[in-house]
C-alpha positions in Angstrom: -3.1 7.7 7.3 -6.4 6.6 7.3 -7.2 2.9 7.5 -7.9 1.1 4.2 -11.0 -0.9 3.5 -10.1 -3.1 0.7 -12.9 -4.1 -1.8 -15.0 -7.5 -0.8 -17.6 -9.1 -2.3 -21.1 -7.9 -1.4 -19.7 -5.1 1.1 -21.8 -2.1 0.5 -18.9 0.2 1.5 -15.2 0.4 0.8 -12.0 1.8 -1.0 -12.9 2.0 -4.7 -10.3 0.2 -6.7 -10.5 2.9 -9.3 -10.5 6.1 -7.5 -9.4 5.2 -4.1 -12.3 7.0 -2.4 -14.2 5.3 0.6 -17.5 5.0 -0.9 -20.8 3.5 -1.2 -20.9 0.6 -3.8 -24.1 -0.7 -5.5 -24.1 -4.6 -6.7 -26.3 -6.3 -9.2 -26.2 -9.7 -11.1 -25.5 -9.7 -14.8 -28.5 -10.6 -16.8 -28.5 -12.9 -19.6 -30.7 -14.6 -22.3 -31.7 -18.3 -22.2 -32.2 -20.7 -25.0 -36.0 -20.4 -24.8 -35.9 -16.7 -25.5 -36.3 -15.8 -21.7 -33.8 -14.1 -19.5 -32.4 -14.8 -16.0 -29.6 -13.2 -13.6 -26.6 -15.0 -13.5 -26.2 -16.6 -9.9 -22.4 -16.1 -9.5 -21.4 -13.2 -12.0 -21.9 -9.8 -10.5 -21.0 -6.3 -11.3 -20.3 -3.6 -8.5 -20.7 0.3 -9.4 -18.8 2.9 -7.4 -20.9 5.6 -5.9 -18.2 8.1 -6.1 -16.7 7.7 -9.5 -19.4 5.5 -11.2 -16.8 2.9 -12.4 -17.5 -0.7 -12.6 -15.8 -3.8 -11.0 -16.8 -7.4 -12.2 -16.8 -10.2 -9.8 -17.2 -14.0 -10.3 -17.9 -16.7 -7.6 -16.9 -13.6 -5.0 -13.7 -13.1 -6.8 -12.9 -9.7 -8.5 -11.7 -10.0 -12.1 -12.1 -6.7 -13.6 -9.9 -4.8 -12.8 -7.2 -7.4 -12.2 -5.4 -5.3 -9.5 -5.7 -7.0 -6.1 -7.7 -5.4 -3.4 -4.6 -3.7 -1.8 -4.3 0.0 -0.9 -2.7 2.5 -3.2 0.7 3.9 -2.7 0.9 6.3 0.0 0.6 10.0 -1.2 4.0 10.8 0.2 5.6 7.8 -1.3 8.8 9.0 -3.3 8.6 8.7 -7.1 11.4 6.3 -7.2 9.7 3.8 -4.9 6.3 4.3 -6.3 6.8 2.9 -9.7 8.0 -0.6 -8.2 5.0 -0.4 -5.8 2.2 0.3 -8.6 3.8 -2.5 -10.7 3.4 -4.9 -7.6 -0.1 -3.8 -7.1 -0.9 -4.6 -10.8 0.5 -8.1 -10.5 -0.1 -9.4 -6.9 -3.2 -11.5 -7.8 -1.4 -13.3 -10.5 2.1 -13.5 -8.7 2.2 -12.7 -5.1 5.8 -13.9 -5.2 6.7 -11.4 -8.0 4.9 -8.7 -6.3 6.8 -9.0 -3.1 10.2 -9.3 -5.0 9.3 -6.1 -6.5 8.1 -4.2 -3.0 11.7 -5.7 -1.8 13.2 -3.5 -4.7 11.1 -0.6 -3.7 12.1 -0.8 0.1 15.6 -1.0 -1.0 15.2 2.3 -3.0 13.4 3.7 0.1 16.4 3.0 2.1 18.5 5.4 0.1 16.1 8.3 0.3 16.1 7.8 3.9 19.8 8.6 3.9 21.0 5.2 4.0 23.6 3.6 1.5 20.6 1.4 -0.2 22.9 -1.5 -1.0 22.2 -3.8 2.0 18.5 -3.5 3.4 19.7 -5.2 6.5 22.6 -3.1 7.1 20.5 -0.1 6.6 17.9 -1.2 9.1 20.7 -1.7 11.6 22.0 1.9 10.9 18.5 3.3 11.4 18.0 1.5 14.5 21.4 2.9 15.6 20.1 6.4 15.0 16.9 5.8 17.2 14.4 3.9 14.9 11.1 3.2 16.8 10.5 -0.7 17.3 7.5 -0.6 15.5 9.2 0.5 12.2 12.0 -1.5 12.6 9.8 -4.7 12.8 7.7 -3.5 9.7 11.1 -2.9 7.7 12.3 -6.5 8.7 9.0 -8.0 7.7 9.2 -6.3 4.1 12.8 -7.2 4.1 12.3 -11.1 5.1 9.2 -11.6 3.0 10.9 -9.8 0.1 14.2 -11.7 0.4 12.0 -15.0 0.6 10.5 -14.0 -2.9 13.9 -13.7 -4.3 15.5 -16.7 -2.6 12.3 -19.2 -1.8 12.9 -20.4 1.8 10.5 -21.2 4.5 7.7 -18.9 3.4 5.7 -20.1 0.5 4.4 -16.9 -0.7 2.3 -18.0 -3.8 0.4 -20.4 -1.3 -0.2 -17.7 1.4 -0.8 -14.5 -0.8 -2.1 -12.9 2.3 1.6 -12.4 3.3 2.3 -10.5 0.0 -1.0 -8.3 0.6 0.3 -7.3 4.1 3.5 -6.0 2.5 1.6 -3.0 0.9 0.2 -1.8 4.2 3.7 -2.1 6.0 5.5 -0.2 3.1 2.5 2.7 3.4 3.0 2.7 7.2 6.8 3.0 6.9 6.3 6.2 4.5 3.7 7.4 7.1 6.2 7.5 10.2 9.6 8.2 8.2 8.4 11.0 5.7 5.0 12.2 6.2 4.8 12.7 10.1 8.2 14.7 10.1 7.2 16.8 6.9 3.7 17.5 8.8 5.6 18.6 11.9 8.1 20.7 10.0 5.3 22.4 8.2 3.3 23.3 11.7 6.8 24.3 13.1 7.5 26.7 10.3 4.2 28.3 10.5 5.1 29.6 14.1 6.0 33.4 14.1 9.6 34.1 13.1 10.4 35.7 16.5 9.0 32.6 18.1 11.3 30.3 16.1 14.5 32.6 16.6 13.9 32.1 20.6 13.7 28.7 20.4 17.0 28.4 18.2 18.6 30.6 20.5 17.7 28.6 23.5 19.0 25.4 21.6 21.8 26.8 20.4 21.1 25.8 16.6 19.3 26.8 13.7 16.0 25.2 12.3 
């Protein structure tokens, strides 16, 4: 999974909020007509054009207004469809309500647990089950980060998510990290293994006393 560079005010390169491509970005100020008939550039209102897709984003005082989506990464290409819908909805509202977005990501995580072969009823129990099956510590920590922040969005407690939106923004990266480790890497390894000659695979299976 490649590093995501979110849109930032006046940055010359980042991942476009429209097409998702890491591309050059071209900035300019809006021109407006003055009361005396002249014209001038607006000091705080800017637009940015993606060098790849040509679409605009509009910024005011350093904040992106259009589109309204927060500069958080899009869903991982291997994210299951049952999780992606909630992820995309969370992405569309996180600027307006980080807490609501976090609650949606918690729901997405719960659905992911079922995809990973767990019950999908209690996220904490599902994480414990995955740990017993040998879940790497980093993935466990990513899962628990999403679980705790998501729970806090539903039952407010120690974390004031709306006051610290960067916590909600981090959830998106964590979700994609989990998909990369639990789904993408095993799929990639399986594809490479399946490309081995049949004779080599049968020899390996005979050695291990199992079928792959």
